[in-house]
CHARMM-style PDB file with segment names, atoms N, HN, CA, C and O in Angstrom:
ATOM      1  N   MET     1     -24.087   5.034 -17.057  1.00  0.00      PROA
ATOM      2  CA  MET     1     -23.096   5.476 -18.011  1.00  0.00      PROA
ATOM      3  C   MET     1     -22.216   4.286 -18.394  1.00  0.00      PROA
ATOM      4  O   MET     1     -21.682   3.605 -17.519  1.00  0.00      PROA
ATOM      5  N   ASN     2     -22.069   4.041 -19.646  1.00  0.00      PROA
ATOM      6  HN  ASN     2     -22.503   4.594 -20.357  1.00  0.00      PROA
ATOM      7  CA  ASN     2     -21.264   2.934 -20.150  1.00  0.00      PROA
ATOM      8  C   ASN     2     -19.884   3.408 -20.553  1.00  0.00      PROA
ATOM      9  O   ASN     2     -19.654   4.598 -20.771  1.00  0.00      PROA
ATOM     10  N   THR     3     -18.966   2.453 -20.648  1.00  0.00      PROA
ATOM     11  HN  THR     3     -19.152   1.487 -20.470  1.00  0.00      PROA
ATOM     12  CA  THR     3     -17.610   2.729 -21.098  1.00  0.00      PROA
ATOM     13  C   THR     3     -17.190   1.626 -22.047  1.00  0.00      PROA
ATOM     14  O   THR     3     -17.848   0.589 -22.137  1.00  0.00      PROA
ATOM     15  N   THR     4     -16.113   1.846 -22.742  1.00  0.00      PROA
ATOM     16  HN  THR     4     -15.579   2.688 -22.669  1.00  0.00      PROA
ATOM     17  CA  THR     4     -15.590   0.860 -23.672  1.00  0.00      PROA
ATOM     18  C   THR     4     -14.221   0.414 -23.181  1.00  0.00      PROA
ATOM     19  O   THR     4     -13.391   1.233 -22.787  1.00  0.00      PROA
ATOM     20  N   ILE     5     -13.997  -0.899 -23.210  1.00  0.00      PROA
ATOM     21  HN  ILE     5     -14.672  -1.564 -23.530  1.00  0.00      PROA
ATOM     22  CA  ILE     5     -12.685  -1.433 -22.866  1.00  0.00      PROA
ATOM     23  C   ILE     5     -12.163  -2.238 -24.045  1.00  0.00      PROA
ATOM     24  O   ILE     5     -12.936  -2.823 -24.803  1.00  0.00      PROA
ATOM     25  N   SER     6     -10.866  -2.262 -24.188  1.00  0.00      PROA
ATOM     26  HN  SER     6     -10.237  -1.786 -23.571  1.00  0.00      PROA
ATOM     27  CA  SER     6     -10.249  -3.001 -25.279  1.00  0.00      PROA
ATOM     28  C   SER     6      -9.747  -4.340 -24.747  1.00  0.00      PROA
ATOM     29  O   SER     6      -8.971  -4.385 -23.792  1.00  0.00      PROA
ATOM     30  N   ILE     7     -10.193  -5.424 -25.368  1.00  0.00      PROA
ATOM     31  HN  ILE     7     -10.824  -5.387 -26.143  1.00  0.00      PROA
ATOM     32  CA  ILE     7      -9.740  -6.760 -24.997  1.00  0.00      PROA
ATOM     33  C   ILE     7      -9.372  -7.524 -26.261  1.00  0.00      PROA
ATOM     34  O   ILE     7      -9.815  -7.185 -27.359  1.00  0.00      PROA
ATOM     35  N   SER     8      -8.563  -8.553 -26.092  1.00  0.00      PROA
ATOM     36  HN  SER     8      -8.204  -8.828 -25.200  1.00  0.00      PROA
ATOM     37  CA  SER     8      -8.162  -9.353 -27.252  1.00  0.00      PROA
ATOM     38  C   SER     8      -9.337 -10.225 -27.705  1.00  0.00      PROA
ATOM     39  O   SER     8     -10.292 -10.435 -26.957  1.00  0.00      PROA
ATOM     40  N   LYS     9      -9.252 -10.717 -28.912  1.00  0.00      PROA
ATOM     41  HN  LYS     9      -8.476 -10.546 -29.519  1.00  0.00      PROA
ATOM     42  CA  LYS     9     -10.285 -11.618 -29.429  1.00  0.00      PROA
ATOM     43  C   LYS     9     -10.341 -12.893 -28.600  1.00  0.00      PROA
ATOM     44  O   LYS     9     -11.414 -13.455 -28.380  1.00  0.00      PROA
ATOM     45  N   GLU    10      -9.166 -13.349 -28.140  1.00  0.00      PROA
ATOM     46  HN  GLU    10      -8.295 -12.892 -28.319  1.00  0.00      PROA
ATOM     47  CA  GLU    10      -9.111 -14.557 -27.323  1.00  0.00      PROA
ATOM     48  C   GLU    10      -9.871 -14.360 -26.008  1.00  0.00      PROA
ATOM     49  O   GLU    10     -10.624 -15.232 -25.576  1.00  0.00      PROA
ATOM     50  N   THR    11      -9.663 -13.214 -25.388  1.00  0.00      PROA
ATOM     51  HN  THR    11      -9.051 -12.505 -25.739  1.00  0.00      PROA
ATOM     52  CA  THR    11     -10.359 -12.913 -24.138  1.00  0.00      PROA
ATOM     53  C   THR    11     -11.856 -12.813 -24.376  1.00  0.00      PROA
ATOM     54  O   THR    11     -12.653 -13.300 -23.574  1.00  0.00      PROA
ATOM     55  N   LYS    12     -12.235 -12.187 -25.469  1.00  0.00      PROA
ATOM     56  HN  LYS    12     -11.588 -11.791 -26.121  1.00  0.00      PROA
ATOM     57  CA  LYS    12     -13.655 -12.065 -25.814  1.00  0.00      PROA
ATOM     58  C   LYS    12     -14.282 -13.443 -25.964  1.00  0.00      PROA
ATOM     59  O   LYS    12     -15.387 -13.674 -25.472  1.00  0.00      PROA
ATOM     60  N   GLU    13     -13.601 -14.355 -26.631  1.00  0.00      PROA
ATOM     61  HN  GLU    13     -12.704 -14.168 -27.031  1.00  0.00      PROA
ATOM     62  CA  GLU    13     -14.112 -15.711 -26.816  1.00  0.00      PROA
ATOM     63  C   GLU    13     -14.237 -16.446 -25.485  1.00  0.00      PROA
ATOM     64  O   GLU    13     -15.175 -17.217 -25.283  1.00  0.00      PROA
ATOM     65  N   GLN    14     -13.286 -16.207 -24.575  1.00  0.00      PROA
ATOM     66  HN  GLN    14     -12.524 -15.581 -24.739  1.00  0.00      PROA
ATOM     67  CA  GLN    14     -13.366 -16.847 -23.263  1.00  0.00      PROA
ATOM     68  C   GLN    14     -14.557 -16.316 -22.471  1.00  0.00      PROA
ATOM     69  O   GLN    14     -15.235 -17.077 -21.780  1.00  0.00      PROA
ATOM     70  N   ILE    15     -14.811 -15.023 -22.570  1.00  0.00      PROA
ATOM     71  HN  ILE    15     -14.260 -14.405 -23.131  1.00  0.00      PROA
ATOM     72  CA  ILE    15     -15.967 -14.433 -21.882  1.00  0.00      PROA
ATOM     73  C   ILE    15     -17.255 -15.031 -22.435  1.00  0.00      PROA
ATOM     74  O   ILE    15     -18.161 -15.373 -21.675  1.00  0.00      PROA
ATOM     75  N   ILE    16     -17.333 -15.156 -23.745  1.00  0.00      PROA
ATOM     76  HN  ILE    16     -16.596 -14.878 -24.362  1.00  0.00      PROA
ATOM     77  CA  ILE    16     -18.525 -15.717 -24.388  1.00  0.00      PROA
ATOM     78  C   ILE    16     -18.810 -17.123 -23.867  1.00  0.00      PROA
ATOM     79  O   ILE    16     -19.970 -17.495 -23.689  1.00  0.00      PROA
ATOM     80  N   GLN    17     -17.752 -17.911 -23.620  1.00  0.00      PROA
ATOM     81  HN  GLN    17     -16.810 -17.609 -23.764  1.00  0.00      PROA
ATOM     82  CA  GLN    17     -17.935 -19.291 -23.145  1.00  0.00      PROA
ATOM     83  C   GLN    17     -18.615 -19.340 -21.782  1.00  0.00      PROA
ATOM     84  O   GLN    17     -19.236 -20.349 -21.446  1.00  0.00      PROA
ATOM     85  N   PHE    18     -18.515 -18.282 -20.996  1.00  0.00      PROA
ATOM     86  HN  PHE    18     -18.011 -17.462 -21.269  1.00  0.00      PROA
ATOM     87  CA  PHE    18     -19.153 -18.240 -19.683  1.00  0.00      PROA
ATOM     88  C   PHE    18     -20.589 -17.721 -19.749  1.00  0.00      PROA
ATOM     89  O   PHE    18     -21.317 -17.765 -18.757  1.00  0.00      PROA
ATOM     90  N   GLY    19     -20.987 -17.238 -20.904  1.00  0.00      PROA
ATOM     91  HN  GLY    19     -20.396 -17.202 -21.710  1.00  0.00      PROA
ATOM     92  CA  GLY    19     -22.303 -16.622 -21.028  1.00  0.00      PROA
ATOM     93  C   GLY    19     -23.404 -17.598 -21.374  1.00  0.00      PROA
ATOM     94  O   GLY    19     -23.167 -18.719 -21.825  1.00  0.00      PROA
ATOM     95  N   ASN    20     -24.626 -17.125 -21.146  1.00  0.00      PROA
ATOM     96  HN  ASN    20     -24.819 -16.214 -20.780  1.00  0.00      PROA
ATOM     97  CA  ASN    20     -25.824 -17.848 -21.544  1.00  0.00      PROA
ATOM     98  C   ASN    20     -26.422 -17.161 -22.761  1.00  0.00      PROA
ATOM     99  O   ASN    20     -26.124 -15.997 -23.027  1.00  0.00      PROA
ATOM    100  N   LYS    21     -27.252 -17.862 -23.493  1.00  0.00      PROA
ATOM    101  HN  LYS    21     -27.494 -18.808 -23.277  1.00  0.00      PROA
ATOM    102  CA  LYS    21     -27.842 -17.311 -24.707  1.00  0.00      PROA
ATOM    103  C   LYS    21     -28.541 -15.980 -24.410  1.00  0.00      PROA
ATOM    104  O   LYS    21     -29.376 -15.885 -23.511  1.00  0.00      PROA
ATOM    105  N   GLY    22     -28.181 -14.972 -25.181  1.00  0.00      PROA
ATOM    106  HN  GLY    22     -27.503 -15.049 -25.912  1.00  0.00      PROA
ATOM    107  CA  GLY    22     -28.805 -13.667 -25.058  1.00  0.00      PROA
ATOM    108  C   GLY    22     -28.236 -12.795 -23.942  1.00  0.00      PROA
ATOM    109  O   GLY    22     -28.684 -11.664 -23.757  1.00  0.00      PROA
ATOM    110  N   GLU    23     -27.265 -13.299 -23.203  1.00  0.00      PROA
ATOM    111  HN  GLU    23     -26.901 -14.218 -23.353  1.00  0.00      PROA
ATOM    112  CA  GLU    23     -26.695 -12.552 -22.089  1.00  0.00      PROA
ATOM    113  C   GLU    23     -25.654 -11.547 -22.602  1.00  0.00      PROA
ATOM    114  O   GLU    23     -24.847 -11.874 -23.473  1.00  0.00      PROA
ATOM    115  N   THR    24     -25.678 -10.350 -22.069  1.00  0.00      PROA
ATOM    116  HN  THR    24     -26.333 -10.085 -21.362  1.00  0.00      PROA
ATOM    117  CA  THR    24     -24.723  -9.332 -22.491  1.00  0.00      PROA
ATOM    118  C   THR    24     -23.364  -9.576 -21.829  1.00  0.00      PROA
ATOM    119  O   THR    24     -23.260 -10.275 -20.821  1.00  0.00      PROA
ATOM    120  N   TYR    25     -22.339  -8.985 -22.416  1.00  0.00      PROA
ATOM    121  HN  TYR    25     -22.423  -8.417 -23.235  1.00  0.00      PROA
ATOM    122  CA  TYR    25     -21.006  -9.088 -21.820  1.00  0.00      PROA
ATOM    123  C   TYR    25     -21.026  -8.510 -20.402  1.00  0.00      PROA
ATOM    124  O   TYR    25     -20.390  -9.048 -19.495  1.00  0.00      PROA
ATOM    125  N   ASP    26     -21.751  -7.426 -20.224  1.00  0.00      PROA
ATOM    126  HN  ASP    26     -22.267  -6.989 -20.960  1.00  0.00      PROA
ATOM    127  CA  ASP    26     -21.843  -6.802 -18.907  1.00  0.00      PROA
ATOM    128  C   ASP    26     -22.413  -7.775 -17.878  1.00  0.00      PROA
ATOM    129  O   ASP    26     -21.881  -7.889 -16.773  1.00  0.00      PROA
ATOM    130  N   LYS    27     -23.478  -8.468 -18.226  1.00  0.00      PROA
ATOM    131  HN  LYS    27     -23.910  -8.375 -19.123  1.00  0.00      PROA
ATOM    132  CA  LYS    27     -24.088  -9.435 -17.297  1.00  0.00      PROA
ATOM    133  C   LYS    27     -23.162 -10.620 -17.035  1.00  0.00      PROA
ATOM    134  O   LYS    27     -23.065 -11.099 -15.905  1.00  0.00      PROA
ATOM    135  N   ILE    28     -22.481 -11.093 -18.082  1.00  0.00      PROA
ATOM    136  HN  ILE    28     -22.560 -10.704 -19.000  1.00  0.00      PROA
ATOM    137  CA  ILE    28     -21.541 -12.204 -17.911  1.00  0.00      PROA
ATOM    138  C   ILE    28     -20.451 -11.799 -16.922  1.00  0.00      PROA
ATOM    139  O   ILE    28     -20.156 -12.536 -15.982  1.00  0.00      PROA
ATOM    140  N   LEU    29     -19.859 -10.635 -17.134  1.00  0.00      PROA
ATOM    141  HN  LEU    29     -20.099 -10.036 -17.898  1.00  0.00      PROA
ATOM    142  CA  LEU    29     -18.782 -10.169 -16.263  1.00  0.00      PROA
ATOM    143  C   LEU    29     -19.282  -9.896 -14.846  1.00  0.00      PROA
ATOM    144  O   LEU    29     -18.573 -10.182 -13.881  1.00  0.00      PROA
ATOM    145  N   GLU    30     -20.488  -9.348 -14.704  1.00  0.00      PROA
ATOM    146  HN  GLU    30     -21.064  -9.116 -15.488  1.00  0.00      PROA
ATOM    147  CA  GLU    30     -21.071  -9.137 -13.369  1.00  0.00      PROA
ATOM    148  C   GLU    30     -21.174 -10.464 -12.620  1.00  0.00      PROA
ATOM    149  O   GLU    30     -20.831 -10.548 -11.441  1.00  0.00      PROA
ATOM    150  N   ARG    31     -21.644 -11.489 -13.307  1.00  0.00      PROA
ATOM    151  HN  ARG    31     -21.923 -11.420 -14.265  1.00  0.00      PROA
ATOM    152  CA  ARG    31     -21.813 -12.801 -12.687  1.00  0.00      PROA
ATOM    153  C   ARG    31     -20.461 -13.405 -12.306  1.00  0.00      PROA
ATOM    154  O   ARG    31     -20.302 -13.950 -11.214  1.00  0.00      PROA
ATOM    155  N   ILE    32     -19.482 -13.303 -13.222  1.00  0.00      PROA
ATOM    156  HN  ILE    32     -19.611 -12.861 -14.110  1.00  0.00      PROA
ATOM    157  CA  ILE    32     -18.150 -13.825 -12.941  1.00  0.00      PROA
ATOM    158  C   ILE    32     -17.535 -13.108 -11.747  1.00  0.00      PROA
ATOM    159  O   ILE    32     -16.980 -13.750 -10.854  1.00  0.00      PROA
ATOM    160  N   LEU    33     -17.629 -11.791 -11.726  1.00  0.00      PROA
ATOM    161  HN  LEU    33     -18.079 -11.269 -12.451  1.00  0.00      PROA
ATOM    162  CA  LEU    33     -17.064 -11.013 -10.624  1.00  0.00      PROA
ATOM    163  C   LEU    33     -17.770 -11.326  -9.307  1.00  0.00      PROA
ATOM    164  O   LEU    33     -17.126 -11.389  -8.260  1.00  0.00      PROA
ATOM    165  N   GLY    34     -19.076 -11.520  -9.351  1.00  0.00      PROA
ATOM    166  HN  GLY    34     -19.599 -11.469 -10.201  1.00  0.00      PROA
ATOM    167  CA  GLY    34     -19.815 -11.894  -8.147  1.00  0.00      PROA
ATOM    168  C   GLY    34     -19.328 -13.220  -7.588  1.00  0.00      PROA
ATOM    169  O   GLY    34     -19.157 -13.370  -6.378  1.00  0.00      PROA
ATOM    170  N   SER    35     -19.106 -14.182  -8.479  1.00  0.00      PROA
ATOM    171  HN  SER    35     -19.245 -14.060  -9.462  1.00  0.00      PROA
ATOM    172  CA  SER    35     -18.591 -15.484  -8.048  1.00  0.00      PROA
ATOM    173  C   SER    35     -17.197 -15.360  -7.449  1.00  0.00      PROA
ATOM    174  O   SER    35     -16.883 -16.005  -6.448  1.00  0.00      PROA
ATOM    175  N   LEU    36     -16.369 -14.535  -8.061  1.00  0.00      PROA
ATOM    176  HN  LEU    36     -16.624 -14.011  -8.873  1.00  0.00      PROA
ATOM    177  CA  LEU    36     -15.017 -14.337  -7.542  1.00  0.00      PROA
ATOM    178  C   LEU    36     -15.042 -13.689  -6.160  1.00  0.00      PROA
ATOM    179  O   LEU    36     -14.264 -14.069  -5.285  1.00  0.00      PROA
ATOM    180  N   LYS    37     -15.926 -12.719  -5.958  1.00  0.00      PROA
ATOM    181  HN  LYS    37     -16.558 -12.411  -6.668  1.00  0.00      PROA
ATOM    182  CA  LYS    37     -16.042 -12.074  -4.640  1.00  0.00      PROA
ATOM    183  C   LYS    37     -16.467 -13.093  -3.592  1.00  0.00      PROA
ATOM    184  O   LYS    37     -15.911 -13.122  -2.493  1.00  0.00      PROA
ATOM    185  N   GLU    38     -17.442 -13.923  -3.920  1.00  0.00      PROA
ATOM    186  HN  GLU    38     -17.893 -13.900  -4.812  1.00  0.00      PROA
ATOM    187  CA  GLU    38     -17.889 -14.959  -2.977  1.00  0.00      PROA
ATOM    188  C   GLU    38     -16.746 -15.907  -2.642  1.00  0.00      PROA
ATOM    189  O   GLU    38     -16.574 -16.295  -1.486  1.00  0.00      PROA
ATOM    190  N   ARG    39     -15.975 -16.276  -3.641  1.00  0.00      PROA
ATOM    191  HN  ARG    39     -16.115 -15.960  -4.580  1.00  0.00      PROA
ATOM    192  CA  ARG    39     -14.847 -17.188  -3.407  1.00  0.00      PROA
ATOM    193  C   ARG    39     -13.785 -16.537  -2.525  1.00  0.00      PROA
ATOM    194  O   ARG    39     -13.228 -17.189  -1.642  1.00  0.00      PROA
ATOM    195  N   GLN    40     -13.506 -15.263  -2.758  1.00  0.00      PROA
ATOM    196  HN  GLN    40     -13.959 -14.734  -3.475  1.00  0.00      PROA
ATOM    197  CA  GLN    40     -12.529 -14.556  -1.935  1.00  0.00      PROA
ATOM    198  C   GLN    40     -12.988 -14.516  -0.480  1.00  0.00      PROA
ATOM    199  O   GLN    40     -12.193 -14.741   0.432  1.00  0.00      PROA
ATOM    200  N   ILE    41     -14.258 -14.233  -0.268  1.00  0.00      PROA
ATOM    201  HN  ILE    41     -14.904 -14.050  -1.009  1.00  0.00      PROA
ATOM    202  CA  ILE    41     -14.796 -14.193   1.093  1.00  0.00      PROA
ATOM    203  C   ILE    41     -14.676 -15.562   1.740  1.00  0.00      PROA
ATOM    204  O   ILE    41     -14.281 -15.674   2.901  1.00  0.00      PROA
ATOM    205  N   GLN    42     -15.016 -16.605   0.990  1.00  0.00      PROA
ATOM    206  HN  GLN    42     -15.337 -16.514   0.047  1.00  0.00      PROA
ATOM    207  CA  GLN    42     -14.916 -17.963   1.517  1.00  0.00      PROA
ATOM    208  C   GLN    42     -13.473 -18.292   1.883  1.00  0.00      PROA
ATOM    209  O   GLN    42     -13.222 -18.885   2.932  1.00  0.00      PROA
ATOM    210  N   GLU    43     -12.524 -17.916   1.033  1.00  0.00      PROA
ATOM    211  HN  GLU    43     -12.727 -17.434   0.180  1.00  0.00      PROA
ATOM    212  CA  GLU    43     -11.116 -18.183   1.322  1.00  0.00      PROA
ATOM    213  C   GLU    43     -10.655 -17.442   2.572  1.00  0.00      PROA
ATOM    214  O   GLU    43      -9.879 -17.980   3.363  1.00  0.00      PROA
ATOM    215  N   ILE    44     -11.124 -16.219   2.754  1.00  0.00      PROA
ATOM    216  HN  ILE    44     -11.754 -15.782   2.112  1.00  0.00      PROA
ATOM    217  CA  ILE    44     -10.764 -15.457   3.957  1.00  0.00      PROA
ATOM    218  C   ILE    44     -11.333 -16.131   5.190  1.00  0.00      PROA
ATOM    219  O   ILE    44     -10.639 -16.278   6.195  1.00  0.00      PROA
ATOM    220  N   LEU    45     -12.589 -16.540   5.120  1.00  0.00      PROA
ATOM    221  HN  LEU    45     -13.153 -16.421   4.303  1.00  0.00      PROA
ATOM    222  CA  LEU    45     -13.237 -17.160   6.271  1.00  0.00      PROA
ATOM    223  C   LEU    45     -12.648 -18.524   6.606  1.00  0.00      PROA
ATOM    224  O   LEU    45     -12.651 -18.929   7.769  1.00  0.00      PROA
ATOM    225  N   MET    46     -12.148 -19.233   5.611  1.00  0.00      PROA
ATOM    226  HN  MET    46     -12.146 -18.905   4.666  1.00  0.00      PROA
ATOM    227  CA  MET    46     -11.618 -20.577   5.836  1.00  0.00      PROA
ATOM    228  C   MET    46     -10.103 -20.588   6.066  1.00  0.00      PROA
ATOM    229  O   MET    46      -9.513 -21.650   6.262  1.00  0.00      PROA
ATOM    230  N   ASP    47      -9.478 -19.415   6.042  1.00  0.00      PROA
ATOM    231  HN  ASP    47      -9.958 -18.552   5.883  1.00  0.00      PROA
ATOM    232  CA  ASP    47      -8.026 -19.329   6.226  1.00  0.00      PROA
ATOM    233  C   ASP    47      -7.664 -19.730   7.650  1.00  0.00      PROA
ATOM    234  O   ASP    47      -8.193 -19.179   8.615  1.00  0.00      PROA
ATOM    235  N   GLU    48      -6.773 -20.678   7.770  1.00  0.00      PROA
ATOM    236  HN  GLU    48      -6.343 -21.127   6.986  1.00  0.00      PROA
ATOM    237  CA  GLU    48      -6.398 -21.200   9.083  1.00  0.00      PROA
ATOM    238  C   GLU    48      -5.106 -20.600   9.618  1.00  0.00      PROA
ATOM    239  O   GLU    48      -4.660 -20.976  10.702  1.00  0.00      PROA
ATOM    240  N   ARG    49      -4.500 -19.684   8.888  1.00  0.00      PROA
ATOM    241  HN  ARG    49      -4.862 -19.378   8.008  1.00  0.00      PROA
ATOM    242  CA  ARG    49      -3.265 -19.073   9.376  1.00  0.00      PROA
ATOM    243  C   ARG    49      -3.555 -18.300  10.657  1.00  0.00      PROA
ATOM    244  O   ARG    49      -4.537 -17.564  10.746  1.00  0.00      PROA
ATOM    245  N   GLY    50      -2.685 -18.480  11.647  1.00  0.00      PROA
ATOM    246  HN  GLY    50      -1.887 -19.078  11.574  1.00  0.00      PROA
ATOM    247  CA  GLY    50      -2.832 -17.758  12.906  1.00  0.00      PROA
ATOM    248  C   GLY    50      -3.883 -18.353  13.827  1.00  0.00      PROA
ATOM    249  O   GLY    50      -4.247 -17.734  14.827  1.00  0.00      PROA
ATOM    250  N   THR    51      -4.376 -19.541  13.508  1.00  0.00      PROA
ATOM    251  HN  THR    51      -4.081 -20.044  12.696  1.00  0.00      PROA
ATOM    252  CA  THR    51      -5.379 -20.182  14.361  1.00  0.00      PROA
ATOM    253  C   THR    51      -4.754 -21.348  15.121  1.00  0.00      PROA
ATOM    254  O   THR    51      -3.667 -21.821  14.788  1.00  0.00      PROA
ATOM    255  N   ILE    52      -5.461 -21.790  16.137  1.00  0.00      PROA
ATOM    256  HN  ILE    52      -6.344 -21.405  16.407  1.00  0.00      PROA
ATOM    257  CA  ILE    52      -5.016 -22.958  16.891  1.00  0.00      PROA
ATOM    258  C   ILE    52      -6.184 -23.941  16.967  1.00  0.00      PROA
ATOM    259  O   ILE    52      -7.342 -23.540  16.848  1.00  0.00      PROA
ATOM    260  N   PRO    53      -5.890 -25.202  17.160  1.00  0.00      PROA
ATOM    261  CA  PRO    53      -6.968 -26.192  17.266  1.00  0.00      PROA
ATOM    262  C   PRO    53      -7.870 -25.896  18.476  1.00  0.00      PROA
ATOM    263  O   PRO    53      -7.418 -25.323  19.467  1.00  0.00      PROA
ATOM    264  N   ILE    54      -9.129 -26.285  18.388  1.00  0.00      PROA
ATOM    265  HN  ILE    54      -9.497 -26.751  17.583  1.00  0.00      PROA
ATOM    266  CA  ILE    54     -10.103 -26.032  19.456  1.00  0.00      PROA
ATOM    267  C   ILE    54      -9.634 -26.636  20.772  1.00  0.00      PROA
ATOM    268  O   ILE    54      -9.745 -25.996  21.818  1.00  0.00      PROA
ATOM    269  N   LYS    55      -9.116 -27.849  20.737  1.00  0.00      PROA
ATOM    270  HN  LYS    55      -9.026 -28.369  19.888  1.00  0.00      PROA
ATOM    271  CA  LYS    55      -8.661 -28.496  21.976  1.00  0.00      PROA
ATOM    272  C   LYS    55      -7.605 -27.647  22.671  1.00  0.00      PROA
ATOM    273  O   LYS    55      -7.652 -27.458  23.886  1.00  0.00      PROA
ATOM    274  N   GLU    56      -6.657 -27.140  21.899  1.00  0.00      PROA
ATOM    275  HN  GLU    56      -6.619 -27.294  20.912  1.00  0.00      PROA
ATOM    276  CA  GLU    56      -5.612 -26.288  22.474  1.00  0.00      PROA
ATOM    277  C   GLU    56      -6.206 -25.001  23.045  1.00  0.00      PROA
ATOM    278  O   GLU    56      -5.799 -24.556  24.118  1.00  0.00      PROA
ATOM    279  N   ALA    57      -7.150 -24.409  22.348  1.00  0.00      PROA
ATOM    280  HN  ALA    57      -7.481 -24.770  21.476  1.00  0.00      PROA
ATOM    281  CA  ALA    57      -7.792 -23.183  22.832  1.00  0.00      PROA
ATOM    282  C   ALA    57      -8.531 -23.449  24.139  1.00  0.00      PROA
ATOM    283  O   ALA    57      -8.471 -22.637  25.062  1.00  0.00      PROA
ATOM    284  N   LEU    58      -9.226 -24.578  24.222  1.00  0.00      PROA
ATOM    285  HN  LEU    58      -9.275 -25.237  23.472  1.00  0.00      PROA
ATOM    286  CA  LEU    58      -9.945 -24.929  25.445  1.00  0.00      PROA
ATOM    287  C   LEU    58      -8.974 -25.159  26.602  1.00  0.00      PROA
ATOM    288  O   LEU    58      -9.220 -24.724  27.727  1.00  0.00      PROA
ATOM    289  N   ASP    59      -7.873 -25.845  26.314  1.00  0.00      PROA
ATOM    290  HN  ASP    59      -7.672 -26.198  25.400  1.00  0.00      PROA
ATOM    291  CA  ASP    59      -6.862 -26.079  27.349  1.00  0.00      PROA
ATOM    292  C   ASP    59      -6.300 -24.756  27.860  1.00  0.00      PROA
ATOM    293  O   ASP    59      -6.138 -24.576  29.067  1.00  0.00      PROA
ATOM    294  N   ARG    60      -6.003 -23.838  26.955  1.00  0.00      PROA
ATOM    295  HN  ARG    60      -6.134 -23.985  25.974  1.00  0.00      PROA
ATOM    296  CA  ARG    60      -5.493 -22.521  27.361  1.00  0.00      PROA
ATOM    297  C   ARG    60      -6.524 -21.774  28.207  1.00  0.00      PROA
ATOM    298  O   ARG    60      -6.187 -21.163  29.221  1.00  0.00      PROA
ATOM    299  N   ALA    61      -7.776 -21.833  27.776  1.00  0.00      PROA
ATOM    300  HN  ALA    61      -8.050 -22.329  26.952  1.00  0.00      PROA
ATOM    301  CA  ALA    61      -8.831 -21.135  28.487  1.00  0.00      PROA
ATOM    302  C   ALA    61      -9.003 -21.708  29.901  1.00  0.00      PROA
ATOM    303  O   ALA    61      -9.158 -20.959  30.865  1.00  0.00      PROA
ATOM    304  N   LYS    62      -8.976 -23.022  30.012  1.00  0.00      PROA
ATOM    305  HN  LYS    62      -8.850 -23.631  29.229  1.00  0.00      PROA
ATOM    306  CA  LYS    62      -9.120 -23.661  31.323  1.00  0.00      PROA
ATOM    307  C   LYS    62      -7.998 -23.227  32.251  1.00  0.00      PROA
ATOM    308  O   LYS    62      -8.247 -22.891  33.409  1.00  0.00      PROA
ATOM    309  N   LYS    63      -6.767 -23.230  31.758  1.00  0.00      PROA
ATOM    310  HN  LYS    63      -6.564 -23.503  30.817  1.00  0.00      PROA
ATOM    311  CA  LYS    63      -5.631 -22.828  32.572  1.00  0.00      PROA
ATOM    312  C   LYS    63      -5.762 -21.361  33.010  1.00  0.00      PROA
ATOM    313  O   LYS    63      -5.446 -21.005  34.145  1.00  0.00      PROA
ATOM    314  N   ARG    64      -6.227 -20.540  32.100  1.00  0.00      PROA
ATOM    315  HN  ARG    64      -6.484 -20.829  31.178  1.00  0.00      PROA
ATOM    316  CA  ARG    64      -6.361 -19.103  32.389  1.00  0.00      PROA
ATOM    317  C   ARG    64      -7.457 -18.838  33.406  1.00  0.00      PROA
ATOM    318  O   ARG    64      -7.268 -18.028  34.314  1.00  0.00      PROA
ATOM    319  N   TRP    65      -8.589 -19.498  33.277  1.00  0.00      PROA
ATOM    320  HN  TRP    65      -8.742 -20.156  32.540  1.00  0.00      PROA
ATOM    321  CA  TRP    65      -9.745 -19.233  34.131  1.00  0.00      PROA
ATOM    322  C   TRP    65      -9.667 -19.943  35.480  1.00  0.00      PROA
ATOM    323  O   TRP    65     -10.351 -19.547  36.424  1.00  0.00      PROA
ATOM    324  N   LEU    66      -8.846 -20.982  35.581  1.00  0.00      PROA
ATOM    325  HN  LEU    66      -8.291 -21.303  34.814  1.00  0.00      PROA
ATOM    326  CA  LEU    66      -8.758 -21.718  36.839  1.00  0.00      PROA
ATOM    327  C   LEU    66      -7.775 -21.102  37.821  1.00  0.00      PROA
ATOM    328  O   LEU    66      -7.624 -21.612  38.932  1.00  0.00      PROA
ATOM    329  N   LYS    67      -7.113 -20.038  37.449  1.00  0.00      PROA
ATOM    330  HN  LYS    67      -7.236 -19.624  36.547  1.00  0.00      PROA
ATOM    331  CA  LYS    67      -6.152 -19.376  38.338  1.00  0.00      PROA
ATOM    332  C   LYS    67      -6.837 -18.653  39.455  1.00  0.00      PROA
ATOM    333  OT1 LYS    67      -6.174 -18.042  40.293  1.00  0.00      PROA
TER     334      LYS     67
END
């Protein structure tokens, strides 16, 4: 089932710039969204907030296990 969305001419032109010859708007947007999802996953996996360096983790582990 298809739907219609309203976008500006400027946005339409920007979408076209990402497309390949003969590619539909739907396929262009699917590809763009797929790339964005991959990037979001990569950013989540590479986020260093709340982490500690490996050396520090090993030092903590050694102290904990040697008791």
